C-alpha positions, 0 to 999 in steps of 0.5 A: 462526541466524534463520530469517528476515531481515527488512529493518527499515525505519522511514523518517520521522516516525510511521514510527519510532513505529509500528515500535517499537510493532510490535517489541513485538508480535513480540517477544511472538510470538517470531518466529525472525527477525533484523531488519536495519536498512535506511536509507530516508527524507527525511534520505537525500535531504537528505544524500545526494540519494537517499531510496533508497540503493543500499546499501539495495537491496543489503541487501534482496537478502539479506533474505526480506522487508521491514517498513516504517514510513512516508515523508515526500514534499514537492513539487519546490521544497521538496525542492530547497531541503532538499537539502544545499548542496553537492547543489544544482544538480547534477540530483538529482530527488526520486522516492517510494522506495516507488514506486521499490521497487515498480518496481525489485523488480517488486512488482506486487501491492498488496494491501490488505485492508479489514476492519471488526472488531466493536467499532471505534466508527469502523466504517462497517459491521461486517461489511465485508471487501473485499480490493483488488488494485491494479496496483503498477508501471504506469498514472499512476505510471510517473514519465514527465511534461513540465512543457510538451509537448515541441515534437516531440510535435506531429509525432504525429497527434492531439497537435495538441489538446495546449495549448502550455503543458500539463504531461502525464503518461503512462499506461501499461497493458499486456496482460501486467501486467493479466493477472498482477494480475487473475489474482492477484485471482481466486486469492486469491478461490479460496483464500480462498472468496470468490465475486465479484471486481469489476474497476474502470476508466474504459474508456468514457473511457480507451478504450485504456489501460483498454480493455487492462486490461478485456480482459485481465480478462475473459480471465482471468475466463473461466478461473474459472467459479465466481467471479462477475465484474463490473466498474464504472466508478471514479466509480460504484464510489465510490458503490456502496461507500458505498451497498452495501459488503457486496456487495463481496469483491475488487476489481482495478484499475489503479495510480492508481484502486487508490490511490483506492479502497483509501483509501476502503475503509480509511476505511469500517473506521476509517480509515488507522489500520487500513489495512494494505498488502502490496507483493508480488512473485514473490520478495519483498514489502514490508509497510507501513500505508498512512498517511503519515509525519505529521510533526506527530505524530513522536515523540509516540507518539500515532498508531494502530499497529494498521495496521502490526500488521496489515501484520505479520499479512500478513507472517506469512501470506506467510512461510507462518507461518499459525498465528501470523499468525491468532493476531495477528489475533485478539489485534487483534480482541480488543482492538478489541472489548473497547475498553478501549484506544483511541488518539486516532483511536478516541476514546481517549487511549492511546498508540501503545506502550500499544495495542501492549502490549495486543495483545501481552498478548492473545498 
C-alpha cells in the first residue's frame, strides 16, 4: 500500500504537458505514492456547468494533498456561449475552481517562494530569495460583486457617493484571518532562519480593511522580537523590490496584493516558468505552478516545467520528505547552472519533457 495518496489534477492546456513532465521526475525519485486522477477544468464547465465537480471535492477528502497543473478561465460571455446547449440559461455561473478550492478547503496560505538559481539567464539578480505569504481566502477574491449598485444599498449612510451605474466588488478582511497569515509568515521566518518580515498594504487609503490587516500584523509581530518587522504600501513596494530586492526576505500581504507582488517577484527570478506555489491549510494542500494554461502551446511540449517541478519540491517538504525535496531542488539548480538544457523562455529549444529528463538524470 502506498504511503501517500496524491490527487493528480492536470487541468487544461499546458497543465497536461507540465504534469506529464513532472511525473518523469517523481518516478525517478520513486516517491511511495499513488497518484489519483481528479477531474477539474474547462471541459467540465462546458459539459456539466461546473469546472470543479462535487466528485472531485469528495475525492480530495480521501487524499493527502493535490498536485495541480493549470486552469483555463474565460470571461462571462464566452463562458456562457461555451456551455453545452442544454445547460444554457439555467443559472450556471463560472467561478475559478482554484479560488473555490482555496475557500472550500480553507487553504488560507498561498506560499510563493521566489529564488534566483545561479546560471539562470533570466535572473534579475542571482541572490534573490524572497518568500511571499498571501492570504488566500478573503480580500477582493471573496466573489461578492454586483454589475450595478442594488437600490437598497443607498439606504446606508455614505453610499450616496456611489454612481447609480457603478459595478461594485466587496473586499472583506477579518482580524482572525489576518492574524493567522501573518503568524504563518513569522513562523516560517523563525524556522528557516530569516530575520525580516515585511507587511504590504495600502492602509493610507483603504483605511478600514487594510487597517484591520495592519493592526493584526503589528499584534503578531510583537510576539517575535528577534525578527525585524516593517511595512510598505503596495505601490512603494513595487518600486523597492525592483530597486533593492536583496533587502527583502519574507513578505506577507492580502489576497489581491499578494497576487500582484508574487508575480513581480517571480519575474525577477526568471518569469512564471519558475514560479511555484502552495495553497496550504491546516490539514490539506494543493501545489501548483503559477502560470496559466497557455492554450496556444497546449500539447506542443514547449513550456518550462520547472515551476511545476519546484511545486513538487514544495509538496515533498509539506509531506515531510525533506531529504527528497532537497535532492530535487539540487537537481533543478544543477540543470540550470549547467545551462545545457533550456526551454524557449530561457533562450533554448529543448522541450518540456527534455527539461524534465535532464532534472531526472541529475537525481
